[in-house]
N, C-alpha and C positions, 0 to 999 in steps of 0.2 A: 905212515904210521904214527909218527911222533907228534903230528898236529892234531889226531884224533885221540890220542891217549888223554891229554888233558880235558877235552871234552866229555870224554867218556866217564873220567873220574869226576867231573864237575856234576855231571847227570846223576850219577851213582850217589854222590853226596846229597843231592836234593831229593831223591828218593827213599834213602834208607831212614832219615828221620820221621818220614810219615807212617813207616810200620810200626803198629802198635807192640810196645815191650811185652814180652813173654811174661815178664813178672806180674801184669795186670790180669792176665787170664789163669793162672795156677798159683797156687800157693802150697807151701808144705802142710798138708793135713787134708781131711776128707771133705771139709766145706767147700763147696764151689762158690764162685763168684756170684752167681744167681741167688745162691741161698744167704751169702753175707749181704747182698743188697736187700733182701727180704728181710732179714734181722735189722738192718739199719732202718728200713722203712716202718717197722714195728715199733721203733724207739723214737718215731717222730720224724724222721728225714722225708721229705715230700718231693724234693728236687736233687737228683745226683748229678754231681758236676765233675767228681773224679774218682776214682777207684784204683787203689794200688796196694800191692803185697810187699810187706817187709818181713821176710823170715817165715814166719808162722803167724802172722796176724795180717787182717785186711783193714786196711785204712780207708773208709768211704766218707768223702765230703760232699757237702752240697748245703742246702737250706730247709729251714722247717717251716711249718705253716705260716709264721709271721714274718718269713722272709730273712730270718737271722742265718748267720752262717753256723754250720753244724759240722762236726766230725765225730764219727763214730768208729771206734776200733774193736775188731771182732777176732775172737781166737780161731784160727783156720784149724785147730783140732777138735773143738767140740762147738762152736757157734756161739759161745756165750760172749757177751758184751764185756769188754775190758775197761773201757771209758767212753764217757760222751763230753764233748765240748762244744760250748756254744759261746759265740761272740756277739 
């Protein structure tokens, strides 16, 4: 038993980081991830690379049509754009 326990813990440690974080899927508010992505695309985001939720706002990162890095922050409460950043 003592030999298999470290192996089991190692296997679990390798599997858990691969699971998506629940925060990416839901946000406090009625605006879903799919709706937030649609708003971000409407703001000029053409390639989405990362979606995250921090409390009550969606943070969607990716690139615009020119290939510039872009981040769009969207309210999870009403879907309005809070901020757009381009690098």
